[in-house]
Residue frames relative to the residue before (quaternion, step in Angstrom):
aa qw qx qy qz dx dy dz
X 1.0000 0.0000 0.0000 0.0000 0.00 0.00 0.00
X 0.2163 -0.8007 0.5526 0.0820 3.56 -0.88 0.98
X 0.3123 0.7090 -0.5949 0.2142 3.53 -0.73 1.08
X 0.1068 -0.8609 0.4972 0.0114 3.52 -0.11 1.34
X 0.5050 0.7097 -0.4139 0.2647 3.65 1.09 -0.33
X 0.3908 -0.6871 0.5605 0.2471 3.56 -1.14 0.75
X 0.7631 0.1026 -0.0594 0.6353 3.57 1.18 -0.72
X 0.2915 -0.6789 0.6261 0.2492 3.50 -1.40 0.12
X 0.0569 0.8403 -0.5299 0.0989 3.55 0.05 1.35
X 0.7879 -0.1072 0.0735 0.6019 3.54 1.22 -0.36
X 0.5960 -0.5500 0.4499 0.3739 3.54 -1.38 0.23
X 0.5316 0.6815 -0.4052 0.2980 3.63 1.02 -0.72
X 0.7603 0.4016 -0.2510 0.4446 3.62 0.72 -0.91
X 0.5762 0.6296 -0.3781 0.3586 3.62 1.18 -0.31
X 0.3733 -0.6826 0.5801 0.2411 3.55 -1.20 0.64
X 0.6348 -0.5359 0.3651 0.4202 3.63 -1.07 0.43
X 0.6642 0.4940 -0.3340 0.4509 3.58 0.94 -0.70
X 0.5990 0.5286 -0.3636 0.4791 3.64 1.14 -0.42
X 0.6181 0.5330 -0.3313 0.4734 3.58 1.04 -0.77
X 0.6513 0.5168 -0.2914 0.4731 3.57 0.98 -0.95
X 0.6196 0.5466 -0.3330 0.4543 3.60 1.01 -0.82
X 0.6539 0.4932 -0.3193 0.4767 3.63 0.87 -0.95
X 0.7073 0.4726 -0.2929 0.4367 3.62 0.75 -0.97
X 0.6291 0.5334 -0.3444 0.4485 3.60 1.02 -0.70
X 0.6633 0.4817 -0.3012 0.4871 3.58 0.95 -0.90
X 0.6369 0.5349 -0.3369 0.4413 3.58 1.01 -0.85
X 0.5812 0.5728 -0.3892 0.4274 3.61 1.05 -0.66
X 0.6649 0.4936 -0.3147 0.4639 3.63 0.95 -0.83
X 0.6847 0.4797 -0.3042 0.4567 3.60 1.06 -0.62
X 0.5047 0.5783 -0.4383 0.4677 3.56 1.29 -0.21
X 0.6736 0.4821 -0.3066 0.4689 3.64 0.86 -0.94
X 0.6367 0.5170 -0.3564 0.4476 3.62 0.87 -0.75
X 0.6919 0.5018 -0.2850 0.4339 3.57 0.91 -0.97
X 0.6577 0.5080 -0.3006 0.4680 3.61 1.22 -0.37
X 0.5606 0.6068 -0.3674 0.4271 3.55 1.34 -0.12
X 0.6189 -0.5316 0.4181 0.3995 3.54 -1.25 0.33
X 0.7229 0.2911 -0.1730 0.6023 3.60 1.08 -0.78
X 0.1141 -0.8608 0.4957 0.0168 3.55 -0.14 1.30
X 0.6202 0.6208 -0.3194 0.3577 3.58 1.18 -0.05
X 0.1430 -0.7318 0.6623 0.0740 3.51 -1.32 0.76
X 0.3396 -0.7421 0.5303 0.2297 3.58 -1.25 0.24
X 0.3076 0.8013 -0.4797 0.1821 3.55 1.20 0.41
X 0.7455 0.2995 -0.2301 0.5492 3.59 1.18 -0.40
X 0.2421 0.7879 -0.5253 0.2112 3.58 1.15 0.54
X 0.7909 0.2694 -0.2206 0.5032 3.57 -0.86 1.02
X 0.6453 0.5116 -0.3138 0.4726 3.56 1.30 -0.21
X 0.2869 -0.7552 0.5659 0.1649 3.61 -1.16 0.61
X 0.1264 -0.7642 0.6314 0.0374 3.52 -0.95 1.07
X 0.0952 -0.7720 0.6269 0.0442 3.56 -0.90 1.02
X 0.2044 -0.7625 0.6067 0.0934 3.56 -0.89 1.08
X 0.0365 -0.7982 0.6005 -0.0300 3.56 -0.66 1.18
X 0.0535 0.8168 -0.5698 0.0732 3.58 -0.25 1.18
X 0.2167 -0.7924 0.5674 0.0569 3.53 -0.35 1.43
X 0.7086 0.3117 -0.2338 0.5883 3.58 1.34 -0.19
X 0.5272 -0.6069 0.4673 0.3680 3.60 -1.02 0.62
X 0.1469 0.7432 -0.6462 0.0924 3.50 -1.23 0.78
X 0.2714 -0.7539 0.5753 0.1644 3.53 -0.94 0.82
X 0.7702 0.3863 -0.2328 0.4509 3.61 0.46 -1.18
X 0.6895 0.4859 -0.3224 0.4297 3.58 0.79 -0.88
X 0.6691 0.4878 -0.3076 0.4687 3.61 0.89 -0.86
X 0.6608 0.4817 -0.3252 0.4749 3.61 0.89 -0.82
X 0.6206 0.5408 -0.3448 0.4511 3.60 1.01 -0.77
X 0.6718 0.4715 -0.3067 0.4820 3.65 0.80 -0.90
X 0.6420 0.5368 -0.3310 0.4361 3.59 0.92 -0.82
X 0.6764 0.4988 -0.2726 0.4684 3.53 0.90 -0.99
X 0.6252 0.5542 -0.3111 0.4531 3.52 1.09 -0.94
X 0.6844 0.4899 -0.2888 0.4562 3.61 0.90 -0.94
X 0.6564 0.5122 -0.3124 0.4573 3.58 1.00 -0.81
X 0.6676 0.5164 -0.3014 0.4436 3.56 0.94 -0.88
X 0.6919 0.4394 -0.2824 0.4984 3.53 1.18 -0.46
X 0.5889 -0.6348 0.3377 0.3689 3.60 1.20 0.16
X 0.4683 0.6872 -0.4510 0.3240 3.64 1.19 0.21
X 0.4562 -0.5800 0.5821 0.3415 3.50 -1.42 0.19
X 0.1169 -0.8358 0.5363 -0.0099 3.55 -0.49 1.23
X 0.0108 -0.7930 0.6091 -0.0060 3.63 -0.80 0.90
X 0.2355 -0.7507 0.6053 0.1210 3.56 -1.03 0.96
X 0.1909 -0.7735 0.5949 0.1071 3.62 -0.70 1.03
X 0.3146 -0.7425 0.5598 0.1907 3.63 -0.76 1.02
X 0.1790 -0.8471 0.4942 0.0788 3.53 0.15 1.34
X 0.5923 0.5901 -0.3781 0.3976 3.57 1.13 -0.54
X 0.7483 0.2959 -0.1801 0.5657 3.60 1.23 -0.41
X 0.4387 0.7455 -0.4122 0.2861 3.54 1.30 0.42
X 0.7213 -0.4054 0.3199 0.4616 3.57 -1.32 -0.14
X 0.4914 0.6382 -0.4401 0.3969 3.62 1.17 -0.34
X 0.6679 0.5022 -0.2996 0.4603 3.55 0.99 -0.92
X 0.6875 0.4768 -0.2757 0.4733 3.56 1.21 -0.47
X 0.7034 -0.4961 0.2508 0.4429 3.52 1.28 0.19
X 0.4307 0.7009 -0.4524 0.3443 3.57 1.29 -0.02
X 0.3613 -0.7240 0.5343 0.2446 3.59 -0.95 0.76
X 0.6536 -0.5109 0.3826 0.4066 3.54 -1.28 0.35
X 0.6383 0.5227 -0.3447 0.4478 3.56 0.98 -0.62
X 0.6371 0.4971 -0.3315 0.4870 3.56 1.02 -0.69
X 0.6064 0.5382 -0.3470 0.4715 3.58 1.02 -0.73
X 0.6376 0.5326 -0.3160 0.4582 3.62 0.96 -0.88
X 0.6498 0.5141 -0.3095 0.4666 3.62 0.92 -0.91
X 0.6474 0.5244 -0.3121 0.4566 3.57 1.00 -0.89
X 0.6472 0.5243 -0.2990 0.4657 3.50 1.02 -0.91
X 0.6305 0.5496 -0.3438 0.4269 3.60 0.92 -0.86
X 0.6431 0.5458 -0.3080 0.4402 3.52 1.10 -0.83
X 0.6544 0.5047 -0.2975 0.4782 3.60 1.26 -0.45
X 0.2913 -0.8009 0.4657 0.2383 3.59 1.36 -0.25
X 0.1383 0.7634 -0.6170 0.1318 3.66 0.59 1.02
X 0.4069 -0.6986 0.5367 0.2414 3.55 -1.39 0.32
X 0.7795 0.0789 -0.0376 0.6203 3.52 1.13 -0.72
X 0.1263 -0.7879 0.6022 0.0269 3.53 -1.00 0.99
X 0.1339 -0.7807 0.6087 0.0455 3.57 -0.66 1.11
X 0.0115 -0.8400 0.5389 -0.0618 3.66 -0.55 1.14
X 0.0185 -0.7279 0.6848 0.0293 3.52 -1.11 0.82
X 0.0243 0.8069 -0.5814 0.1009 3.57 -0.74 1.10
X 0.4872 -0.6863 0.4536 0.2930 3.63 -1.01 0.79
X 0.7179 0.4521 -0.2717 0.4543 3.63 1.15 -0.27
X 0.4613 -0.6826 0.4816 0.2988 3.56 -0.74 0.98
X 0.7924 0.3022 -0.2380 0.4734 3.60 -0.97 0.91
X 0.5394 0.6487 -0.4189 0.3357 3.60 1.14 -0.34
X 0.6257 0.5317 -0.3356 0.4617 3.58 1.08 -0.67
X 0.6427 0.5089 -0.3184 0.4759 3.59 1.01 -0.75
X 0.6165 0.5208 -0.3527 0.4737 3.62 1.05 -0.65
X 0.6416 0.5129 -0.3330 0.4629 3.58 0.86 -0.85
X 0.6687 0.5223 -0.3216 0.4202 3.58 0.85 -0.94
X 0.6352 0.5323 -0.3374 0.4465 3.65 1.12 -0.52
X 0.7457 0.4347 -0.2041 0.4619 3.55 1.21 -0.61
X 0.7110 0.4422 -0.2729 0.4737 3.59 1.14 -0.26
X 0.4590 -0.7087 0.4824 0.2332 3.61 -1.23 0.56
X 0.6304 0.5124 -0.3281 0.4821 3.59 1.19 0.52
X 0.6034 -0.5218 0.4437 0.4083 3.58 -1.30 -0.01
X 0.1940 -0.7915 0.5765 0.0591 3.60 -0.98 0.94
X 0.1131 -0.7652 0.6307 0.0622 3.56 -0.99 0.86
X 0.3245 -0.7434 0.5596 0.1697 3.51 -0.88 1.05
X 0.1721 -0.7918 0.5845 0.0432 3.52 -0.68 1.27
X 0.7440 -0.3358 0.1849 0.5473 3.55 1.32 0.41
X 0.0638 0.8028 -0.5882 0.0736 3.58 -0.62 1.14
X 0.8451 -0.1720 0.0649 0.5020 3.57 -0.53 1.25
X 0.7604 -0.2840 0.2704 0.5178 3.55 -0.82 -1.03
X 0.4842 0.7322 -0.3924 0.2748 3.58 1.26 -0.07
X 0.7713 -0.2797 0.2351 0.5211 3.64 0.16 -1.24
X 0.0734 -0.7182 0.6871 0.0814 3.49 -1.47 0.33
X 0.1372 -0.8753 0.4548 0.0908 3.57 0.53 1.21
X 0.6831 0.4765 -0.3379 0.4383 3.64 0.79 -0.80
X 0.5827 0.5368 -0.4090 0.4527 3.67 1.08 -0.43
X 0.6602 0.5072 -0.3251 0.4485 3.60 0.90 -0.85
X 0.6568 0.5002 -0.3194 0.4652 3.59 1.04 -0.78
X 0.6607 0.4827 -0.3267 0.4731 3.64 0.92 -0.72
X 0.6130 0.5108 -0.3554 0.4869 3.58 1.07 -0.65
X 0.6373 0.5158 -0.3356 0.4638 3.65 0.94 -0.80
X 0.6554 0.5090 -0.3229 0.4551 3.62 0.87 -0.86
X 0.6464 0.5150 -0.3123 0.4684 3.56 0.98 -0.88
X 0.6696 0.4858 -0.3184 0.4628 3.62 0.89 -0.79
X 0.6562 0.5275 -0.3151 0.4381 3.57 0.95 -0.95
X 0.6913 0.4822 -0.2763 0.4618 3.59 0.97 -0.86
X 0.6781 0.4794 -0.2880 0.4769 3.57 1.14 -0.65
X 0.7882 0.3313 -0.1519 0.4959 3.58 1.00 -0.86
X 0.4772 -0.6958 0.4259 0.3267 3.58 1.28 -0.23
X 0.7844 0.1082 -0.0934 0.6035 3.58 1.29 0.04
X 0.2739 -0.7558 0.5764 0.1465 3.54 -1.33 0.32
X 0.6595 0.4539 -0.3306 0.4997 3.57 0.97 0.72
X 0.8456 0.1685 -0.1478 0.4844 3.58 -1.24 0.62
X 0.4226 0.6340 -0.5239 0.3808 3.51 0.92 1.03
X 0.3941 -0.6525 0.5862 0.2745 3.48 -1.38 0.40
X 0.0077 0.8268 -0.5564 0.0827 3.59 -0.43 1.28
X 0.1797 -0.7810 0.5947 0.0638 3.50 -0.82 1.14
X 0.0879 -0.7516 0.6514 0.0554 3.59 -0.93 0.91
X 0.0912 -0.8623 0.4958 -0.0483 3.52 -0.47 1.30
X 0.7201 0.4766 -0.3464 0.3664 3.50 -1.17 0.69
X 0.8253 -0.2062 0.1805 0.4937 3.57 -1.03 -0.97
X 0.0887 -0.8284 0.5527 0.0172 3.58 0.31 1.26
X 0.6469 0.5882 -0.3269 0.3588 3.54 0.87 -0.93
X 0.7843 0.3158 -0.1893 0.4993 3.63 0.88 -0.78
X 0.5950 0.6378 -0.3184 0.3712 3.60 1.26 0.01
X 0.2670 -0.7346 0.6057 0.1490 3.55 -0.69 1.16
X 0.5675 0.5732 -0.3945 0.4402 3.61 1.15 -0.42
X 0.6304 0.5292 -0.3247 0.4660 3.59 0.98 -0.79
X 0.6522 0.5359 -0.3076 0.4391 3.54 0.89 -1.00
X 0.7017 0.4636 -0.2834 0.4610 3.59 0.81 -1.05
X 0.6585 0.4902 -0.3246 0.4699 3.60 0.96 -0.82
X 0.6072 0.5312 -0.3776 0.4545 3.67 0.91 -0.65
X 0.6746 0.4932 -0.3000 0.4602 3.57 0.88 -0.87
X 0.7013 0.4720 -0.2795 0.4552 3.58 0.78 -0.98
X 0.7066 0.4512 -0.2820 0.4665 3.57 0.74 -1.03
X 0.6059 0.5431 -0.3524 0.4624 3.63 1.12 -0.54
X 0.6360 0.5279 -0.3138 0.4673 3.61 1.03 -0.84
X 0.7314 0.4065 -0.2276 0.4980 3.63 1.14 -0.69
X 0.5632 -0.6826 0.3414 0.3168 3.56 1.21 0.64
X 0.4080 0.6940 -0.5053 0.3109 3.56 0.86 0.86
X 0.4332 -0.6553 0.5445 0.2940 3.51 -1.30 0.36
X 0.1475 -0.8298 0.5382 0.0056 3.56 -0.50 1.27
X 0.0654 -0.7674 0.6371 0.0300 3.51 -0.95 1.00
X 0.1915 -0.7586 0.6143 0.1024 3.55 -0.97 0.87
X 0.0492 -0.8114 0.5822 -0.0150 3.59 -0.72 1.07
X 0.4118 0.6923 -0.5274 0.2701 3.56 -0.85 0.97
X 0.6640 -0.4820 0.3727 0.4334 3.60 -1.22 0.06
X 0.6197 -0.5597 0.3857 0.3924 3.64 -0.99 0.63
X 0.6388 0.5559 -0.3219 0.4234 3.63 1.05 -0.74
X 0.7511 0.3536 -0.1965 0.5217 3.57 1.26 -0.41
X 0.5529 0.5641 -0.3869 0.4758 3.47 1.32 0.54
X 0.4382 -0.7089 0.4761 0.2805 3.66 -0.71 1.00
X 0.5583 -0.5831 0.4690 0.3582 3.57 -1.21 0.60
X 0.8505 0.1346 -0.1302 0.4916 3.59 -1.19 0.75
X 0.2795 0.7959 -0.5041 0.1850 3.61 1.13 0.51
X 0.5311 0.6357 -0.3973 0.3950 3.62 1.29 -0.46
X 0.5833 0.6057 -0.3783 0.3871 3.63 1.13 -0.56
X 0.6081 0.5436 -0.3617 0.4514 3.60 1.21 -0.22
X 0.5572 -0.6437 0.3815 0.3600 3.57 1.21 0.14
X 0.5096 0.6439 -0.4015 0.4056 3.54 1.18 0.60
X 0.3945 -0.6643 0.5723 0.2750 3.57 -1.35 0.19
X 0.2076 -0.8080 0.5459 0.0780 3.59 -0.89 0.94
X 0.0152 -0.7921 0.6094 -0.0323 3.52 -0.87 1.05
X 0.1971 -0.7527 0.6086 0.1554 3.59 -1.19 0.55
X 0.6444 0.4358 -0.3276 0.5362 3.52 1.30 0.33
X 0.4203 -0.7392 0.4630 0.2500 3.63 -0.60 1.16
X 0.6738 0.5118 -0.3331 0.4161 3.59 0.78 -0.81
X 0.6592 0.4849 -0.3036 0.4880 3.58 0.95 -0.85
X 0.6953 0.5078 -0.2840 0.4220 3.56 0.87 -0.89
X 0.7004 0.4810 -0.2488 0.4649 3.55 1.12 -0.81
X 0.4637 0.7083 -0.4449 0.2922 3.58 1.22 -0.34
X 0.8705 0.0782 -0.0979 0.4760 3.53 -0.81 1.15
X 0.4350 0.7149 -0.4512 0.3101 3.60 1.21 0.27
X 0.3995 -0.7005 0.5534 0.2087 3.52 -1.28 0.76
X 0.7937 0.1446 -0.0372 0.5897 3.57 1.08 -0.73
X 0.1093 -0.7722 0.6249 0.0347 3.55 -0.97 0.97
X 0.0669 -0.8133 0.5775 -0.0255 3.53 -0.42 1.28
X 0.1675 -0.7900 0.5852 0.0725 3.62 -0.48 1.18
X 0.2230 -0.7634 0.5951 0.1161 3.59 -1.16 0.65
X 0.5347 -0.6224 0.4835 0.3049 3.50 -1.29 0.63
X 0.4470 -0.6333 0.5579 0.2965 3.53 -1.13 0.72
X 0.2279 -0.8171 0.5193 0.1039 3.60 -0.39 1.23
X 0.1117 -0.8588 0.4974 0.0507 3.52 0.55 1.21
X 0.6218 0.5595 -0.3458 0.4252 3.61 1.12 -0.62
X 0.7208 0.4158 -0.2722 0.4833 3.54 1.16 -0.36
X 0.5723 0.5906 -0.3625 0.4385 3.60 1.36 0.08
X 0.0882 -0.8014 0.5906 0.0359 3.57 -0.88 0.91
X 0.7573 0.3166 -0.1990 0.5355 3.56 1.12 0.44
X 0.6661 -0.5073 0.3596 0.4120 3.55 -1.31 -0.14
X 0.0148 -0.8413 0.5403 -0.0084 3.58 0.32 1.16
X 0.7665 0.1363 -0.0800 0.6225 3.63 1.18 -0.60
X 0.5764 -0.6006 0.4255 0.3550 3.60 -1.14 0.59
X 0.7502 -0.2090 0.1785 0.6014 3.51 0.98 -0.93
X 0.5998 -0.5496 0.4091 0.4133 3.64 -1.12 0.33
X 0.6026 0.5661 -0.3514 0.4392 3.58 1.06 -0.74
X 0.6731 0.4885 -0.2733 0.4833 3.58 0.90 -1.06
X 0.6266 0.5461 -0.3362 0.4428 3.59 0.99 -0.91
X 0.6996 0.4628 -0.2917 0.4596 3.59 0.84 -0.96
X 0.5939 0.5513 -0.3726 0.4521 3.61 1.04 -0.59
X 0.7698 0.3678 -0.2058 0.4794 3.58 0.81 -0.88
X 0.8497 0.1899 -0.0380 0.4903 3.60 0.77 -1.00
X 0.5127 0.6286 -0.4336 0.3925 3.64 1.22 0.04
X 0.4197 -0.7261 0.4818 0.2540 3.57 -0.85 0.90
X 0.0825 0.7620 -0.6391 0.0636 3.55 -0.87 1.00
X 0.7487 -0.4042 0.2707 0.4504 3.56 -1.33 0.09
X 0.6718 0.5268 -0.3165 0.4135 3.56 0.90 -0.91
X 0.6638 0.4803 -0.2990 0.4892 3.59 0.97 -0.84
X 0.6461 0.5309 -0.3170 0.4475 3.56 0.96 -0.88
X 0.5997 0.5962 -0.3690 0.3857 3.61 1.07 -0.59
X 0.5994 0.5529 -0.3587 0.4543 3.60 1.22 -0.23
X 0.6179 0.4880 -0.3674 0.4950 3.64 1.20 -0.25
X 0.7182 -0.4218 0.3126 0.4566 3.55 -1.32 0.07
X 0.6221 -0.5877 0.3601 0.3714 3.63 -1.08 0.72
X 0.7505 0.3428 -0.2085 0.5252 3.59 1.15 -0.56
X 0.2740 0.7689 -0.5267 0.2374 3.60 1.13 0.54
X 0.2988 -0.7414 0.5738 0.1782 3.53 -1.08 0.78
X 0.3027 -0.7371 0.5815 0.1638 3.55 -1.23 0.66
X 0.0756 -0.8049 0.5883 -0.0165 3.48 -0.97 1.07
X 0.0530 0.7679 -0.6384 0.0059 3.56 -1.26 0.39
X 0.4187 -0.7361 0.4627 0.2621 3.70 -0.72 0.98
X 0.3724 -0.7264 0.4939 0.2994 3.62 1.19 -0.43
X 0.5384 -0.1835 -0.8178 -0.0873 1.36 -2.29 0.99
X 0.4551 -0.7065 0.4868 0.2381 3.52 -1.15 0.69
X 0.2138 -0.6960 0.6591 0.1882 3.52 -1.26 0.56
X 0.2499 -0.7923 0.5411 0.1306 3.59 -0.06 1.33
X 0.8057 0.2592 -0.2005 0.4935 3.49 -0.97 0.83
X 0.6596 0.4116 -0.3016 0.5519 3.58 1.33 0.16
X 0.7970 0.1930 -0.0979 0.5639 3.61 0.67 -1.09
X 0.8191 0.0260 0.0263 0.5725 3.57 1.05 -0.68
X 0.5228 -0.6101 0.5015 0.3209 3.51 -1.19 0.69
X 0.5083 -0.6852 0.4239 0.3040 3.60 -0.80 1.02
X 0.6439 0.5299 -0.3363 0.4376 3.61 0.99 -0.76
X 0.6499 0.5178 -0.2985 0.4695 3.55 1.08 -0.75
X 0.6331 0.5406 -0.3133 0.4569 3.53 1.09 -0.84
X 0.7377 0.3860 -0.2308 0.5034 3.62 1.13 -0.55
X 0.4650 0.6909 -0.4386 0.3376 3.58 1.27 0.10
X 0.2970 -0.8040 0.4830 0.1792 3.61 -0.17 1.23
X 0.5979 0.5601 -0.3644 0.4428 3.62 1.24 -0.17
X 0.7814 0.2759 -0.1532 0.5384 3.60 1.12 -0.48
X 0.7321 0.4446 -0.2509 0.4511 3.60 0.88 -0.86
X 0.1079 -0.7668 0.6302 0.0558 3.64 -1.01 0.87
X 0.2510 0.8039 -0.5061 0.1860 3.61 1.17 0.51
X 0.6784 0.4689 -0.3060 0.4757 3.59 0.91 -0.75
X 0.6115 0.5414 -0.3504 0.4584 3.55 1.13 -0.64
X 0.5953 0.5788 -0.3573 0.4277 3.57 1.12 -0.69
X 0.6241 0.5387 -0.3111 0.4727 3.57 1.10 -0.85
X 0.6605 0.4937 -0.2959 0.4822 3.57 0.90 -0.95
X 0.6746 0.5085 -0.2973 0.4450 3.63 0.86 -0.87
X 0.5602 0.6389 -0.3548 0.3899 3.49 1.27 -0.64
X 0.6615 0.5094 -0.2880 0.4689 3.51 0.98 -0.94
X 0.6755 0.5137 -0.2821 0.4476 3.52 0.90 -1.04
X 0.6568 0.4989 -0.3107 0.4724 3.65 0.91 -0.92
X 0.6776 0.4878 -0.3051 0.4581 3.61 0.89 -0.83
X 0.5778 0.5361 -0.3606 0.4987 3.61 1.15 -0.58
X 0.7002 0.4662 -0.2985 0.4509 3.61 0.77 -0.95
X 0.6236 0.5260 -0.3521 0.4587 3.65 0.99 -0.76
X 0.6760 0.4893 -0.3016 0.4611 3.59 0.85 -0.96
X 0.6321 0.5310 -0.3314 0.4568 3.60 0.92 -0.81
X 0.7156 0.4524 -0.2808 0.4521 3.62 0.73 -0.99
X 0.6562 0.5044 -0.3176 0.4628 3.59 0.97 -0.74
X 0.6233 0.5438 -0.3089 0.4694 3.50 1.13 -0.82
X 0.6056 0.5502 -0.3364 0.4663 3.64 1.06 -0.85
X 0.6901 0.4636 -0.2816 0.4790 3.58 0.85 -1.04
X 0.6309 0.5295 -0.3457 0.4495 3.64 0.92 -0.73
X 0.6733 0.4784 -0.3095 0.4712 3.60 0.88 -0.85
X 0.6334 0.5267 -0.3406 0.4532 3.59 1.02 -0.73
X 0.6330 0.5271 -0.3204 0.4677 3.63 1.01 -0.81
X 0.6793 0.4983 -0.2887 0.4548 3.55 0.93 -0.94
X 0.6243 0.5247 -0.3319 0.4742 3.59 1.09 -0.68
X 0.6552 0.5102 -0.3043 0.4668 3.56 0.98 -0.87
X 0.6523 0.5179 -0.3025 0.4635 3.57 0.98 -0.87
X 0.7016 0.4740 -0.2649 0.4614 3.59 1.04 -0.77
X 0.5983 0.6000 -0.3540 0.3959 3.58 1.21 -0.50
């Protein structure tokens, strides 16, 4: 198995064989998580600290469950009421963490690049759980695992990513990962929610859902990130749903066996029709949640292996 990374800060530095390594190991953790006895001891004796500077339910819970299932000591730090709020810098926080000797640090932060900065200052492995508009690597990996299990492969598929591309770190990480795996990527959304020069990423851009979805194997919807919007990006939620919300009629333009995805949390009736989101024949949204735990277990396992190897080499 090939995985050379010291940290998991983004998809951009990963080679395709490293992506495959994570997904292959995650497949085995899917099976473990479905057993009555869900626990392994591969992280026994190691400490995982979850630091979420932004609120998150599913991602934080997923990382916490992943750490416990691998036998680690897991601590969640309430960063909303932390010393950061009292004026402590991120560097001082890193120095404080170093003194606690953690082994794995999971960080979500509202500012792009903050997780990379922490990784430069701590003596442990760091996993990026989402930083600003930059990246959300484990979300892209869990999406990739979901696609691979549903379609039997992760290459040469037609994949549509629809909605608020401009404010989405999920979209960025997925564009990078799916591009590395030789897929054809279409971005669909209003021009106001499409980043400038996005075509340089090797994607096709559409502002019409029906044209963009034609012949697609995978339809990935994105949440409207209203908390990141400071202007009139859309006329109204009702108009947005009319033009860009996924319903059965728009989905009919994709392939008959196209799967529907959403990273959550969903705004039903805005980005996606609620009945379609719950359609077990088309929607893999619940599978994405399940794959999230397995992918995070795999990422922690691989980073811990590399950390132990570095420590052994340093001690030799």
